[in-house]
PQR file of N, CA, C, O and H, with PARSE charges and radii, in Angstrom:
ATOM      1  N   MET A   1       0.821  -1.194   0.000 -0.4000 1.5000
ATOM      2  CA  MET A   1       0.000   0.000   0.000 -0.0000 2.0000
ATOM      3  C   MET A   1       0.866   1.260   0.000  0.5500 1.7000
ATOM      4  O   MET A   1       0.564   2.208  -0.724 -0.5500 1.4000
ATOM      5  N   GLU A   2       1.942   1.288   0.801 -0.4000 1.5000
ATOM      6  CA  GLU A   2       2.798   2.467   0.879 -0.0000 2.0000
ATOM      7  C   GLU A   2       3.489   2.743  -0.455  0.5500 1.7000
ATOM      8  O   GLU A   2       3.608   3.898  -0.863 -0.5500 1.4000
ATOM      9  H   GLU A   2       2.188   0.518   1.390  0.4000 1.0000
ATOM     10  N   LYS A   3       3.946   1.691  -1.135 -0.4000 1.5000
ATOM     11  CA  LYS A   3       4.619   1.872  -2.421 -0.0000 2.0000
ATOM     12  C   LYS A   3       3.653   2.434  -3.457  0.5500 1.7000
ATOM     13  O   LYS A   3       4.030   3.284  -4.263 -0.5500 1.4000
ATOM     14  H   LYS A   3       3.850   0.752  -0.803  0.4000 1.0000
ATOM     15  N   LYS A   4       2.406   1.960  -3.438 -0.4000 1.5000
ATOM     16  CA  LYS A   4       1.404   2.462  -4.377 -0.0000 2.0000
ATOM     17  C   LYS A   4       1.133   3.939  -4.123  0.5500 1.7000
ATOM     18  O   LYS A   4       1.022   4.726  -5.064 -0.5500 1.4000
ATOM     19  H   LYS A   4       2.100   1.269  -2.783  0.4000 1.0000
ATOM     20  N   PHE A   5       1.028   4.316  -2.850 -0.4000 1.5000
ATOM     21  CA  PHE A   5       0.785   5.717  -2.504 -0.0000 2.0000
ATOM     22  C   PHE A   5       1.940   6.593  -2.960  0.5500 1.7000
ATOM     23  O   PHE A   5       1.718   7.631  -3.583 -0.5500 1.4000
ATOM     24  H   PHE A   5       1.118   3.678  -2.085  0.4000 1.0000
ATOM     25  N   LEU A   6       3.175   6.191  -2.658 -0.4000 1.5000
ATOM     26  CA  LEU A   6       4.341   6.987  -3.037 -0.0000 2.0000
ATOM     27  C   LEU A   6       4.457   7.129  -4.548  0.5500 1.7000
ATOM     28  O   LEU A   6       4.800   8.202  -5.044 -0.5500 1.4000
ATOM     29  H   LEU A   6       3.355   5.348  -2.152  0.4000 1.0000
ATOM     30  N   LYS A   7       4.176   6.061  -5.283 -0.4000 1.5000
ATOM     31  CA  LYS A   7       4.217   6.122  -6.744 -0.0000 2.0000
ATOM     32  C   LYS A   7       3.152   7.077  -7.263  0.5500 1.7000
ATOM     33  O   LYS A   7       3.429   7.901  -8.134 -0.5500 1.4000
ATOM     34  H   LYS A   7       3.898   5.189  -4.880  0.4000 1.0000
ATOM     35  N   ALA A   8       1.933   6.971  -6.731 -0.4000 1.5000
ATOM     36  CA  ALA A   8       0.843   7.855  -7.165 -0.0000 2.0000
ATOM     37  C   ALA A   8       1.170   9.307  -6.813  0.5500 1.7000
ATOM     38  O   ALA A   8       0.932  10.206  -7.619 -0.5500 1.4000
ATOM     39  H   ALA A   8       1.709   6.301  -6.023  0.4000 1.0000
ATOM     40  N   PHE A   9       1.710   9.540  -5.626 -0.4000 1.5000
ATOM     41  CA  PHE A   9       2.087  10.884  -5.195 -0.0000 2.0000
ATOM     42  C   PHE A   9       3.142  11.466  -6.135  0.5500 1.7000
ATOM     43  O   PHE A   9       3.016  12.603  -6.589 -0.5500 1.4000
ATOM     44  H   PHE A   9       1.903   8.810  -4.971  0.4000 1.0000
ATOM     45  N   ALA A  10       4.170  10.689  -6.422 -0.4000 1.5000
ATOM     46  CA  ALA A  10       5.238  11.148  -7.318 -0.0000 2.0000
ATOM     47  C   ALA A  10       4.689  11.436  -8.718  0.5500 1.7000
ATOM     48  O   ALA A  10       5.096  12.409  -9.353 -0.5500 1.4000
ATOM     49  H   ALA A  10       4.272   9.765  -6.053  0.4000 1.0000
ATOM     50  N   ASP A  11       3.780  10.609  -9.194 -0.4000 1.5000
ATOM     51  CA  ASP A  11       3.192  10.816 -10.516 -0.0000 2.0000
ATOM     52  C   ASP A  11       2.402  12.122 -10.572  0.5500 1.7000
ATOM     53  O   ASP A  11       2.503  12.872 -11.543 -0.5500 1.4000
ATOM     54  H   ASP A  11       3.450   9.819  -8.678  0.4000 1.0000
ATOM     55  N   VAL A  12       1.615  12.391  -9.527 -0.4000 1.5000
ATOM     56  CA  VAL A  12       0.812  13.615  -9.487 -0.0000 2.0000
ATOM     57  C   VAL A  12       1.718  14.846  -9.432  0.5500 1.7000
ATOM     58  O   VAL A  12       1.495  15.813 -10.161 -0.5500 1.4000
ATOM     59  H   VAL A  12       1.533  11.782  -8.739  0.4000 1.0000
ATOM     60  N   VAL A  13       2.724  14.814  -8.584 -0.4000 1.5000
ATOM     61  CA  VAL A  13       3.651  15.944  -8.478 -0.0000 2.0000
ATOM     62  C   VAL A  13       4.345  16.174  -9.821  0.5500 1.7000
ATOM     63  O   VAL A  13       4.430  17.312 -10.284 -0.5500 1.4000
ATOM     64  H   VAL A  13       2.905  14.029  -7.992  0.4000 1.0000
ATOM     65  N   ARG A  14       4.836  15.118 -10.442 -0.4000 1.5000
ATOM     66  CA  ARG A  14       5.533  15.231 -11.730 -0.0000 2.0000
ATOM     67  C   ARG A  14       4.622  15.825 -12.811  0.5500 1.7000
ATOM     68  O   ARG A  14       5.040  16.697 -13.573 -0.5500 1.4000
ATOM     69  H   ARG A  14       4.768  14.194 -10.066  0.4000 1.0000
ATOM     70  N   GLU A  15       3.373  15.345 -12.870 -0.4000 1.5000
ATOM     71  CA  GLU A  15       2.437  15.839 -13.882 -0.0000 2.0000
ATOM     72  C   GLU A  15       2.116  17.315 -13.675  0.5500 1.7000
ATOM     73  O   GLU A  15       2.116  18.088 -14.633 -0.5500 1.4000
ATOM     74  H   GLU A  15       3.033  14.636 -12.251  0.4000 1.0000
ATOM     75  N   GLU A  16       1.845  17.707 -12.449 -0.4000 1.5000
ATOM     76  CA  GLU A  16       1.499  19.099 -12.174 -0.0000 2.0000
ATOM     77  C   GLU A  16       2.673  20.035 -12.401  0.5500 1.7000
ATOM     78  O   GLU A  16       2.498  21.129 -12.937 -0.5500 1.4000
ATOM     79  H   GLU A  16       1.844  17.079 -11.671  0.4000 1.0000
ATOM     80  N   VAL A  17       3.856  19.624 -12.004 -0.4000 1.5000
ATOM     81  CA  VAL A  17       5.033  20.461 -12.210 -0.0000 2.0000
ATOM     82  C   VAL A  17       5.340  20.560 -13.708  0.5500 1.7000
ATOM     83  O   VAL A  17       5.776  21.612 -14.175 -0.5500 1.4000
ATOM     84  H   VAL A  17       3.998  18.735 -11.568  0.4000 1.0000
ATOM     85  N   ALA A  18       5.123  19.493 -14.454 -0.4000 1.5000
ATOM     86  CA  ALA A  18       5.328  19.521 -15.906 -0.0000 2.0000
ATOM     87  C   ALA A  18       4.376  20.517 -16.564  0.5500 1.7000
ATOM     88  O   ALA A  18       4.695  21.077 -17.613 -0.5500 1.4000
ATOM     89  H   ALA A  18       4.770  18.638 -14.074  0.4000 1.0000
ATOM     90  N   ARG A  19       3.213  20.743 -15.960 -0.4000 1.5000
ATOM     91  CA  ARG A  19       2.247  21.735 -16.452 -0.0000 2.0000
ATOM     92  C   ARG A  19       2.573  23.134 -15.946  0.5500 1.7000
ATOM     93  O   ARG A  19       1.795  24.070 -16.131 -0.5500 1.4000
ATOM     94  H   ARG A  19       2.954  20.289 -15.108  0.4000 1.0000
ATOM     95  N   LYS A  20       3.735  23.266 -15.305 -0.4000 1.5000
ATOM     96  CA  LYS A  20       4.230  24.529 -14.748 -0.0000 2.0000
ATOM     97  C   LYS A  20       3.392  25.018 -13.561  0.5500 1.7000
ATOM     98  O   LYS A  20       3.312  26.221 -13.311 -0.5500 1.4000
ATOM     99  H   LYS A  20       4.367  22.506 -15.155  0.4000 1.0000
ATOM    100  N   ASN A  21       2.775  24.099 -12.842 -0.4000 1.5000
ATOM    101  CA  ASN A  21       2.053  24.414 -11.615 -0.0000 2.0000
ATOM    102  C   ASN A  21       2.935  24.113 -10.417  0.5500 1.7000
ATOM    103  O   ASN A  21       3.732  23.175 -10.446 -0.5500 1.4000
ATOM    104  H   ASN A  21       2.839  23.122 -13.045  0.4000 1.0000
ATOM    105  N   LYS A  22       2.796  24.906  -9.366 -0.4000 1.5000
ATOM    106  CA  LYS A  22       3.481  24.610  -8.108 -0.0000 2.0000
ATOM    107  C   LYS A  22       2.609  23.647  -7.317  0.5500 1.7000
ATOM    108  O   LYS A  22       1.381  23.723  -7.372 -0.5500 1.4000
ATOM    109  H   LYS A  22       2.149  25.668  -9.342  0.4000 1.0000
ATOM    110  N   VAL A  23       3.242  22.747  -6.587 -0.4000 1.5000
ATOM    111  CA  VAL A  23       2.524  21.818  -5.724 -0.0000 2.0000
ATOM    112  C   VAL A  23       2.932  22.135  -4.291  0.5500 1.7000
ATOM    113  O   VAL A  23       4.075  21.905  -3.895 -0.5500 1.4000
ATOM    114  H   VAL A  23       4.239  22.686  -6.542  0.4000 1.0000
ATOM    115  N   LYS A  24       1.977  22.670  -3.511 -0.4000 1.5000
ATOM    116  CA  LYS A  24       2.265  23.051  -2.131 -0.0000 2.0000
ATOM    117  C   LYS A  24       1.615  22.043  -1.191  0.5500 1.7000
ATOM    118  O   LYS A  24       0.435  21.715  -1.323 -0.5500 1.4000
ATOM    119  H   LYS A  24       1.049  22.856  -3.833  0.4000 1.0000
ATOM    120  N   ILE A  25       2.408  21.560  -0.243 -0.4000 1.5000
ATOM    121  CA  ILE A  25       1.912  20.642   0.776 -0.0000 2.0000
ATOM    122  C   ILE A  25       2.113  21.346   2.114  0.5500 1.7000
ATOM    123  O   ILE A  25       3.243  21.531   2.565 -0.5500 1.4000
ATOM    124  H   ILE A  25       3.366  21.826  -0.137  0.4000 1.0000
ATOM    125  N   ASN A  26       1.010  21.733   2.739 -0.4000 1.5000
ATOM    126  CA  ASN A  26       1.091  22.462   4.001 -0.0000 2.0000
ATOM    127  C   ASN A  26       1.892  21.683   5.033  0.5500 1.7000
ATOM    128  O   ASN A  26       1.685  20.485   5.226 -0.5500 1.4000
ATOM    129  H   ASN A  26       0.092  21.582   2.373  0.4000 1.0000
ATOM    130  N   GLY A  27       2.800  22.376   5.687 -0.4000 1.5000
ATOM    131  CA  GLY A  27       3.635  21.759   6.703 -0.0000 2.0000
ATOM    132  C   GLY A  27       4.855  21.045   6.155  0.5500 1.7000
ATOM    133  O   GLY A  27       5.707  20.599   6.924 -0.5500 1.4000
ATOM    134  H   GLY A  27       2.967  23.350   5.530  0.4000 1.0000
ATOM    135  N   LEU A  28       4.955  20.929   4.841 -0.4000 1.5000
ATOM    136  CA  LEU A  28       6.078  20.230   4.233 -0.0000 2.0000
ATOM    137  C   LEU A  28       6.891  21.158   3.328  0.5500 1.7000
ATOM    138  O   LEU A  28       8.071  21.400   3.580 -0.5500 1.4000
ATOM    139  H   LEU A  28       4.263  21.292   4.216  0.4000 1.0000
ATOM    140  N   GLY A  29       6.251  21.677   2.269 -0.4000 1.5000
ATOM    141  CA  GLY A  29       6.963  22.564   1.358 -0.0000 2.0000
ATOM    142  C   GLY A  29       6.317  22.643  -0.003  0.5500 1.7000
ATOM    143  O   GLY A  29       5.155  22.278  -0.182 -0.5500 1.4000
ATOM    144  H   GLY A  29       5.293  21.481   2.064  0.4000 1.0000
ATOM    145  N   ILE A  30       7.094  23.128  -0.970 -0.4000 1.5000
ATOM    146  CA  ILE A  30       6.602  23.368  -2.322 -0.0000 2.0000
ATOM    147  C   ILE A  30       7.501  22.663  -3.338  0.5500 1.7000
ATOM    148  O   ILE A  30       8.727  22.706  -3.239 -0.5500 1.4000
ATOM    149  H   ILE A  30       8.038  23.425  -0.824  0.4000 1.0000
ATOM    150  N   PHE A  31       6.869  22.016  -4.311 -0.4000 1.5000
ATOM    151  CA  PHE A  31       7.561  21.457  -5.467 -0.0000 2.0000
ATOM    152  C   PHE A  31       7.287  22.403  -6.624  0.5500 1.7000
ATOM    153  O   PHE A  31       6.138  22.781  -6.854 -0.5500 1.4000
ATOM    154  H   PHE A  31       5.873  21.980  -4.391  0.4000 1.0000
ATOM    155  N   LYS A  32       8.341  22.796  -7.367 -0.4000 1.5000
ATOM    156  CA  LYS A  32       8.131  23.666  -8.508 -0.0000 2.0000
ATOM    157  C   LYS A  32       9.161  23.380  -9.588  0.5500 1.7000
ATOM    158  O   LYS A  32      10.202  22.774  -9.335 -0.5500 1.4000
ATOM    159  H   LYS A  32       9.274  22.489  -7.180  0.4000 1.0000
ATOM    160  N   LEU A  33       8.846  23.830 -10.801 -0.4000 1.5000
ATOM    161  CA  LEU A  33       9.736  23.645 -11.939 -0.0000 2.0000
ATOM    162  C   LEU A  33      10.778  24.748 -11.937  0.5500 1.7000
ATOM    163  O   LEU A  33      10.458  25.916 -11.715 -0.5500 1.4000
ATOM    164  H   LEU A  33       8.000  24.322 -11.006  0.4000 1.0000
ATOM    165  N   GLU A  34      12.015  24.378 -12.184 -0.4000 1.5000
ATOM    166  CA  GLU A  34      13.104  25.345 -12.239 -0.0000 2.0000
ATOM    167  C   GLU A  34      13.899  25.092 -13.508  0.5500 1.7000
ATOM    168  O   GLU A  34      14.305  23.964 -13.786 -0.5500 1.4000
ATOM    169  H   GLU A  34      12.275  23.429 -12.365  0.4000 1.0000
ATOM    170  N   HIS A  35      14.117  26.152 -14.273 -0.4000 1.5000
ATOM    171  CA  HIS A  35      14.894  26.030 -15.508 -0.0000 2.0000
ATOM    172  C   HIS A  35      16.364  26.290 -15.194  0.5500 1.7000
ATOM    173  O   HIS A  35      16.709  27.294 -14.572 -0.5500 1.4000
ATOM    174  H   HIS A  35      13.787  27.069 -14.047  0.4000 1.0000
ATOM    175  N   GLN A  36      17.209  25.388 -15.624 -0.4000 1.5000
ATOM    176  CA  GLN A  36      18.652  25.524 -15.425 -0.0000 2.0000
ATOM    177  C   GLN A  36      19.268  25.896 -16.767  0.5500 1.7000
ATOM    178  O   GLN A  36      19.102  25.172 -17.750 -0.5500 1.4000
ATOM    179  H   GLN A  36      16.928  24.572 -16.129  0.4000 1.0000
ATOM    180  N   LYS A  37      19.973  27.015 -16.814 -0.4000 1.5000
ATOM    181  CA  LYS A  37      20.587  27.476 -18.062 -0.0000 2.0000
ATOM    182  C   LYS A  37      21.795  26.617 -18.430  0.5500 1.7000
ATOM    183  O   LYS A  37      22.337  25.877 -17.609 -0.5500 1.4000
ATOM    184  H   LYS A  37      20.107  27.603 -16.016  0.4000 1.0000
ATOM    185  N   GLN A  38      22.190  26.743 -19.678 -0.4000 1.5000
ATOM    186  CA  GLN A  38      23.396  26.062 -20.168 -0.0000 2.0000
ATOM    187  C   GLN A  38      24.607  26.608 -19.416  0.5500 1.7000
ATOM    188  O   GLN A  38      24.673  27.802 -19.124 -0.5500 1.4000
ATOM    189  H   GLN A  38      21.750  27.344 -20.344  0.4000 1.0000
ATOM    190  N   PHE A  39      25.558  25.740 -19.104 -0.4000 1.5000
ATOM    191  CA  PHE A  39      26.761  26.197 -18.421 -0.0000 2.0000
ATOM    192  C   PHE A  39      27.953  25.328 -18.808  0.5500 1.7000
ATOM    193  O   PHE A  39      27.795  24.233 -19.349 -0.5500 1.4000
ATOM    194  H   PHE A  39      25.504  24.770 -19.341  0.4000 1.0000
ATOM    195  N   GLN A  40      29.155  25.843 -18.519 -0.4000 1.5000
ATOM    196  CA  GLN A  40      30.383  25.103 -18.788 -0.0000 2.0000
ATOM    197  C   GLN A  40      30.807  24.350 -17.543  0.5500 1.7000
ATOM    198  O   GLN A  40      30.751  24.877 -16.432 -0.5500 1.4000
ATOM    199  H   GLN A  40      29.283  26.733 -18.080  0.4000 1.0000
ATOM    200  N   LYS A  41      31.230  23.114 -17.741 -0.4000 1.5000
ATOM    201  CA  LYS A  41      31.747  22.315 -16.637 -0.0000 2.0000
ATOM    202  C   LYS A  41      33.186  21.952 -16.978  0.5500 1.7000
ATOM    203  O   LYS A  41      33.471  21.457 -18.069 -0.5500 1.4000
ATOM    204  H   LYS A  41      31.276  22.686 -18.644  0.4000 1.0000
ATOM    205  N   GLN A  42      34.094  22.203 -16.030 -0.4000 1.5000
ATOM    206  CA  GLN A  42      35.500  21.877 -16.269 -0.0000 2.0000
ATOM    207  C   GLN A  42      35.899  20.734 -15.349  0.5500 1.7000
ATOM    208  O   GLN A  42      35.713  20.795 -14.134 -0.5500 1.4000
ATOM    209  H   GLN A  42      33.862  22.605 -15.144  0.4000 1.0000
ATOM    210  N   TYR A  43      36.450  19.695 -15.955 -0.4000 1.5000
ATOM    211  CA  TYR A  43      36.899  18.527 -15.213 -0.0000 2.0000
ATOM    212  C   TYR A  43      38.324  18.729 -14.718  0.5500 1.7000
ATOM    213  O   TYR A  43      39.017  19.637 -15.176 -0.5500 1.4000
ATOM    214  H   TYR A  43      36.602  19.645 -16.942  0.4000 1.0000
ATOM    215  N   GLU A  44      38.763  17.897 -13.795 -0.4000 1.5000
ATOM    216  CA  GLU A  44      40.102  18.008 -13.214 -0.0000 2.0000
ATOM    217  C   GLU A  44      41.207  17.879 -14.257  0.5500 1.7000
ATOM    218  O   GLU A  44      42.282  18.458 -14.105 -0.5500 1.4000
ATOM    219  H   GLU A  44      38.200  17.159 -13.423  0.4000 1.0000
ATOM    220  N   ASN A  45      40.938  17.116 -15.317 -0.4000 1.5000
ATOM    221  CA  ASN A  45      41.958  16.941 -16.357 -0.0000 2.0000
ATOM    222  C   ASN A  45      42.014  18.126 -17.333  0.5500 1.7000
ATOM    223  O   ASN A  45      42.773  18.092 -18.302 -0.5500 1.4000
ATOM    224  H   ASN A  45      40.065  16.646 -15.440  0.4000 1.0000
ATOM    225  N   GLY A  46      41.214  19.170 -17.082 -0.4000 1.5000
ATOM    226  CA  GLY A  46      41.222  20.364 -17.911 -0.0000 2.0000
ATOM    227  C   GLY A  46      40.192  20.365 -19.021  0.5500 1.7000
ATOM    228  O   GLY A  46      39.997  21.386 -19.681 -0.5500 1.4000
ATOM    229  H   GLY A  46      40.598  19.197 -16.296  0.4000 1.0000
ATOM    230  N   ARG A  47      39.538  19.257 -19.237 -0.4000 1.5000
ATOM    231  CA  ARG A  47      38.521  19.154 -20.287 -0.0000 2.0000
ATOM    232  C   ARG A  47      37.319  20.023 -19.922  0.5500 1.7000
ATOM    233  O   ARG A  47      36.853  19.993 -18.783 -0.5500 1.4000
ATOM    234  H   ARG A  47      39.696  18.428 -18.701  0.4000 1.0000
ATOM    235  N   VAL A  48      36.821  20.792 -20.882 -0.4000 1.5000
ATOM    236  CA  VAL A  48      35.664  21.667 -20.678 -0.0000 2.0000
ATOM    237  C   VAL A  48      34.507  21.136 -21.525  0.5500 1.7000
ATOM    238  O   VAL A  48      34.671  20.857 -22.712 -0.5500 1.4000
ATOM    239  H   VAL A  48      37.200  20.815 -21.807  0.4000 1.0000
ATOM    240  N   VAL A  49      33.348  21.002 -20.905 -0.4000 1.5000
ATOM    241  CA  VAL A  49      32.165  20.478 -21.584 -0.0000 2.0000
ATOM    242  C   VAL A  49      31.007  21.449 -21.368  0.5500 1.7000
ATOM    243  O   VAL A  49      30.813  21.945 -20.259 -0.5500 1.4000
ATOM    244  H   VAL A  49      33.214  21.229 -19.940  0.4000 1.0000
ATOM    245  N   MET A  50      30.241  21.721 -22.416 -0.4000 1.5000
ATOM    246  CA  MET A  50      29.043  22.546 -22.294 -0.0000 2.0000
ATOM    247  C   MET A  50      27.891  21.638 -21.856  0.5500 1.7000
ATOM    248  O   MET A  50      27.561  20.669 -22.538 -0.5500 1.4000
ATOM    249  H   MET A  50      30.399  21.318 -23.317  0.4000 1.0000
ATOM    250  N   MET A  51      27.296  21.957 -20.732 -0.4000 1.5000
ATOM    251  CA  MET A  51      26.158  21.195 -20.235 -0.0000 2.0000
ATOM    252  C   MET A  51      24.891  21.842 -20.786  0.5500 1.7000
ATOM    253  O   MET A  51      24.743  23.061 -20.699 -0.5500 1.4000
ATOM    254  H   MET A  51      27.564  22.744 -20.177  0.4000 1.0000
ATOM    255  N   PRO A  52      23.976  21.058 -21.348 -0.5600 1.5000
ATOM    256  CA  PRO A  52      22.782  21.630 -21.973  0.2800 2.0000
ATOM    257  C   PRO A  52      21.797  22.181 -20.932  0.5500 1.7000
ATOM    258  O   PRO A  52      21.818  21.773 -19.770 -0.5500 1.4000
ATOM    259  N   PRO A  53      20.942  23.104 -21.358 -0.5600 1.5000
ATOM    260  CA  PRO A  53      19.917  23.596 -20.432  0.2800 2.0000
ATOM    261  C   PRO A  53      18.926  22.474 -20.135  0.5500 1.7000
ATOM    262  O   PRO A  53      18.739  21.566 -20.946 -0.5500 1.4000
ATOM    263  N   LYS A  54      18.291  22.549 -18.962 -0.4000 1.5000
ATOM    264  CA  LYS A  54      17.314  21.526 -18.617 -0.0000 2.0000
ATOM    265  C   LYS A  54      16.347  22.071 -17.574  0.5500 1.7000
ATOM    266  O   LYS A  54      16.641  23.037 -16.871 -0.5500 1.4000
ATOM    267  H   LYS A  54      18.443  23.286 -18.304  0.4000 1.0000
ATOM    268  N   ASP A  55      15.207  21.438 -17.494 -0.4000 1.5000
ATOM    269  CA  ASP A  55      14.226  21.738 -16.457 -0.0000 2.0000
ATOM    270  C   ASP A  55      14.343  20.669 -15.384  0.5500 1.7000
ATOM    271  O   ASP A  55      14.586  19.499 -15.680 -0.5500 1.4000
ATOM    272  H   ASP A  55      14.968  20.653 -18.065  0.4000 1.0000
ATOM    273  N   ARG A  56      14.165  21.085 -14.129 -0.4000 1.5000
ATOM    274  CA  ARG A  56      14.221  20.113 -13.036 -0.0000 2.0000
ATOM    275  C   ARG A  56      13.191  20.481 -11.994  0.5500 1.7000
ATOM    276  O   ARG A  56      12.744  21.626 -11.914 -0.5500 1.4000
ATOM    277  H   ARG A  56      13.968  22.035 -13.889  0.4000 1.0000
ATOM    278  N   ILE A  57      12.824  19.508 -11.205 -0.4000 1.5000
ATOM    279  CA  ILE A  57      11.883  19.737 -10.115 -0.0000 2.0000
ATOM    280  C   ILE A  57      12.676  20.147  -8.889  0.5500 1.7000
ATOM    281  O   ILE A  57      13.629  19.473  -8.499 -0.5500 1.4000
ATOM    282  H   ILE A  57      13.186  18.578 -11.270  0.4000 1.0000
ATOM    283  N   ARG A  58      12.273  21.262  -8.281 -0.4000 1.5000
ATOM    284  CA  ARG A  58      12.943  21.749  -7.077 -0.0000 2.0000
ATOM    285  C   ARG A  58      11.971  21.685  -5.913  0.5500 1.7000
ATOM    286  O   ARG A  58      10.791  22.006  -6.060 -0.5500 1.4000
ATOM    287  H   ARG A  58      11.498  21.809  -8.598  0.4000 1.0000
ATOM    288  N   PHE A  59      12.471  21.271  -4.755 -0.4000 1.5000
ATOM    289  CA  PHE A  59      11.665  21.231  -3.528 -0.0000 2.0000
ATOM    290  C   PHE A  59      12.188  22.285  -2.569  0.5500 1.7000
ATOM    291  O   PHE A  59      13.386  22.353  -2.296 -0.5500 1.4000
ATOM    292  H   PHE A  59      13.430  21.011  -4.636  0.4000 1.0000
ATOM    293  N   ILE A  60      11.277  23.109  -2.058 -0.4000 1.5000
ATOM    294  CA  ILE A  60      11.629  24.130  -1.069 -0.0000 2.0000
ATOM    295  C   ILE A  60      10.846  23.822   0.201  0.5500 1.7000
ATOM    296  O   ILE A  60       9.615  23.837   0.198 -0.5500 1.4000
ATOM    297  H   ILE A  60      10.304  23.054  -2.279  0.4000 1.0000
ATOM    298  N   SER A  61      11.562  23.544   1.281 -0.4000 1.5000
ATOM    299  CA  SER A  61      10.884  23.169   2.531 -0.0000 2.0000
ATOM    300  C   SER A  61      10.316  24.393   3.237  0.5500 1.7000
ATOM    301  O   SER A  61      10.763  25.517   3.012 -0.5500 1.4000
ATOM    302  H   SER A  61      12.562  23.532   1.284  0.4000 1.0000
ATOM    303  N   GLU A  62       9.330  24.162   4.088 -0.4000 1.5000
ATOM    304  CA  GLU A  62       8.681  25.226   4.862 -0.0000 2.0000
ATOM    305  C   GLU A  62       9.306  25.327   6.243  0.5500 1.7000
ATOM    306  O   GLU A  62       8.647  25.011   7.234 -0.5500 1.4000
ATOM    307  H   GLU A  62       8.966  23.248   4.271  0.4000 1.0000
ATOM    308  N   ASN A  63      10.519  25.743   6.334 -0.4000 1.5000
ATOM    309  CA  ASN A  63      11.144  25.877   7.656 -0.0000 2.0000
ATOM    310  C   ASN A  63      10.971  27.250   8.184  0.5500 1.7000
ATOM    311  O   ASN A  63      11.431  27.551   9.285 -0.5500 1.4000
ATOM    312  H   ASN A  63      11.054  25.999   5.529  0.4000 1.0000
TER
END
């Protein structure tokens, strides 16, 4: 039962955030979509790679 609930919860949060809606859970926090711009990443060996832009789900707690 717990696994089914967690899967359903994750699916709902993912769908709503994909629609650019914030998901607020009172006493817990907010899930929202955040766009990450393209950036350069440099490895220890000196190699530089351009990382592509992407959208990600961000959680902000209600502390």
